[in-house]
C-alpha positions in Angstrom: 100.3 112.5 125.5 102.5 114.2 128.3 102.6 117.9 128.2 104.1 120.5 130.4 101.3 122.0 132.2 101.1 125.7 131.6 99.0 128.5 132.8 95.9 130.2 131.2 98.1 133.3 130.4 101.0 131.3 129.0 102.2 131.8 125.4 102.2 127.6 125.2 98.7 127.4 126.8 97.0 127.4 123.1 99.5 124.6 122.1 98.2 120.6 122.0 100.6 118.4 123.9 101.8 117.3 120.6 102.6 120.6 119.8 104.5 121.4 122.5 106.7 118.4 121.5 106.9 119.5 118.4 108.5 122.6 119.3 110.8 121.1 121.7 112.3 118.7 119.2 112.6 121.7 116.9 114.3 123.5 119.5 117.0 120.8 120.0 117.4 119.4 116.6 120.5 120.3 115.3 119.5 119.3 111.8 117.4 122.1 110.2 116.3 123.2 114.0 117.0 125.8 116.0 119.9 124.1 117.6 119.0 125.2 121.0 118.9 128.9 120.2 115.7 130.0 121.7 114.9 133.1 119.7 114.9 131.0 116.5 112.6 128.4 118.0 110.4 131.6 119.4 110.0 132.9 116.0 109.4 129.6 114.4 106.7 128.5 116.5 104.7 131.7 116.5 104.6 131.3 112.6 104.3 127.8 112.8 101.3 127.8 115.1 100.2 131.3 114.5 100.5 132.1 118.2 99.1 135.6 119.5 102.2 136.5 120.9 106.1 135.5 120.7 107.4 134.0 124.0 109.7 136.4 125.7 112.9 134.5 126.7 111.9 134.2 130.5 108.5 132.8 129.5 110.3 130.4 127.0 113.0 129.2 129.3 110.4 128.5 132.1 108.2 126.5 129.6 111.4 124.7 128.5 112.8 123.7 131.9 109.1 121.9 132.6 109.3 119.9 129.4 112.6 119.0 130.2 111.6 117.8 133.6 109.0 115.5 131.4 111.5 114.7 128.5 112.2 110.9 130.2 108.5 110.2 130.6 107.9 111.4 127.3 110.6 109.4 125.6 109.6 106.3 127.0 106.0 106.8 126.0 107.2 107.5 122.4 109.5 104.5 122.3 106.3 102.1 123.9 103.9 103.6 121.4 106.4 103.0 118.4 106.9 99.5 119.8 103.3 98.8 120.0 102.7 100.2 116.4 105.6 97.8 115.2 104.7 94.8 117.1 100.6 95.3 116.1 102.0 95.7 112.2 104.3 92.6 112.4 101.6 90.7 114.1 99.0 91.3 111.0 101.5 91.2 108.6 100.5 94.6 107.2 103.7 96.6 107.6 105.0 98.4 104.6 108.5 100.0 103.7 106.7 103.4 104.2 105.7 102.6 108.2 109.1 101.4 108.6 110.5 104.6 107.8 108.5 106.4 109.7 109.2 104.4 112.6 112.8 104.7 112.2 112.7 108.6 111.6 110.7 108.7 114.6 113.0 106.9 116.8 116.1 108.9 115.2 114.6 112.1 115.8 113.7 110.6 119.5 117.4 109.5 119.9 118.5 112.8 118.9 116.9 115.3 120.6 115.5 114.0 123.5 117.4 110.7 124.7 120.8 112.8 123.5 122.0 109.4 121.9 123.6 110.0 118.6 125.0 106.8 118.1 121.1 105.5 118.2 119.6 108.1 116.2 122.5 107.3 113.6 121.5 103.8 113.3 117.8 104.6 113.3 118.6 107.0 110.4 120.9 104.3 108.6 117.6 102.0 108.9 115.5 104.7 107.6 118.1 105.4 104.2 118.4 101.7 103.8 114.8 101.1 103.0 114.4 104.2 101.2 117.2 103.3 99.0 115.7 99.8 98.8 112.3 101.3 97.9 113.7 103.4 95.0 115.3 100.5 93.4 112.1 98.6 93.8 110.9 101.4 92.0 112.8 101.5 89.3 112.8 97.7 88.7 108.9 98.2 88.7 109.5 100.7 85.9 111.7 98.8 83.7 109.3 95.7 84.2 106.3 97.7 83.1 108.3 99.2 80.2 109.3 95.7 79.0 105.5 94.7 79.5 104.6 97.4 77.0 107.3 96.6 74.6 106.5 93.0 75.0 102.9 94.0 74.3 103.7 96.3 71.5 105.7 93.6 70.1 102.7 91.2 70.2 100.1 93.2 68.8 102.2 94.3 65.8 103.1 90.5 65.2 99.4 89.8 65.4 98.9 92.7 63.0 101.5 91.3 60.7 100.2 87.8 60.9 96.6 88.9 60.2 97.7 91.0 56.9 100.0 87.9 55.8 96.8 85.5 56.2 94.3 88.1 54.1 96.9 88.4 51.6 97.6 84.6 51.2 93.8 84.2 51.0 93.5 86.8 48.5 96.3 85.2 46.3 94.2 81.7 46.8 91.2 83.4 45.5 92.9 84.8 42.6 94.8 81.6 41.6 91.6 79.5 41.8 89.8 82.3 39.6 92.5 82.1 37.0 92.5 78.2 37.1 88.7 78.2 36.7 88.8 80.7 33.6 91.7 78.9 32.0 89.5 75.6 32.3 88.2 75.1 28.8 86.0 72.0 30.4 83.8 74.3 32.2 81.2 76.4 30.2 80.9 80.4 30.7 77.6 79.4 33.1 79.9 77.0 35.1 82.8 79.4 35.1 80.4 82.2 36.4 79.2 80.0 38.9 83.0 79.0 40.1 83.9 82.8 40.5 80.8 83.3 42.7 82.2 80.5 44.6 85.5 81.6 44.9 84.7 85.1 45.8 81.8 84.4 48.1 
């Protein structure tokens, strides 16, 4: 990853290239960032990356100037990397909504902070929001489907329990009727009736 070369005694020397670009993006990000105010960025970087010291105004702008010179190359690298990831994901058919959202947000941030292209940034943010809304809708539908499945399953269990109870009742009623019939049959001896009871009630 491209990043400015800094002296060993520079406040930014402890930062990795990706961390430098994070500070750079924060500085120019109008949405929740420093909006170009160096003192806000310096205080944030000190806290975020646990710097041993906060950069002075002069040191900060010297570093910022070097980063600005590298911004076009960095922007190309970000786009190429994002496009490669998107192409590989599409090729392998493993791309998911979360990856698309992350890709769109990355491109939006790049357009807003590095390329200074608000129209492109807005286009990518709309894309991200569209997939977020679609994901929320799908999640709601999934919950509704699961609720319906649970209700259907519960209803099925209830019907099975009622069917079993009805079958048990009907079987008991048949045994009772058979027993009454056997006891009322005058053609049967007492021994026959006892044998019949054993046969009926098993």
